[in-house]
N, C-alpha and C positions, 0 to 999 in steps of 0.2 A: 080859806086862803085867796088872797089876791092872784099869786102864780098859778094855782089850779084854773082861776077863771080866764086867765089870759092863755093857758094852754087849750082850754076849751075853744077860745076864740080863732086860735090857730087852727084848730080841727075843723072848726066850720068854714073857715075860708079855703082851706084845702079841699073839703068835700065841695064847696060852690065851684073851685076852680076845674075839678075833675069833672063835674057835670056840666060845665060848661065846654069843656073838650070833647063832649060827646060819649062819656062813659057814665053808664047807669050803675056799674058794678064795681066797686074799690078794688077787688081782687084782679079783675081782667085789667084794670088801669095799672096795678102794681107789676102784674106779670109781665104785661107787654113793654113796661118801661124798666125791667129788671131791678125791681125793687122787691124787698122782702114783704110778701103779701099779708102776712100775719101783723107784723109790725106797722106797716102803712095803715091796715085797719085800725090799730090802736091810735095812731096819730090823728085820723080823721074824727075818731071817738072823744079824742081829748083825755085818754088814758095814760098816754106816754108822749113825752115831749121829744121831738126830733133834734139831733145836733144842729148846729149851724151848717156843717158841712152837707147833712142830708137834706136839709131845707132849702140850700141852695141847689143841689141836685134836682130835686122836685121841681123847684121854681124854674131852673133851666129847661125842663121838659116842657113848662108852660110858656116858655120864653118870656118871663118877668123877671125883674128884679127884687133884691129885698126891699128896696124903697118903695117899690109899686106895690109889693105884698102888703107893706104897714102904713101905704099912705092914707090920707083922710078918709077915704072911701071905705077903709077896713072896717072901721067902727060902724058907719052908716048901713053897710051891707048886711051885718050882723042884726041890726036892728029891723030891716025890711024883710028878712027871711023867717 
């Protein structure tokens, strides 16, 4: 399904943002930012999709907007990883 592919892409982007922020472990990132560790891991794995509210919360931690998250480099970044 197309939706599942897009959810996977979101997970990859979240993982890349976490790593860029210096966190090698998703559990530590989630714990230190008051996110549900199990659920956050599912977002990165692409097995669960975050609500818009949750995605905005995560993006605020990274100091980026939804438009930055989904800008033209979104697709390019996935192809280079």
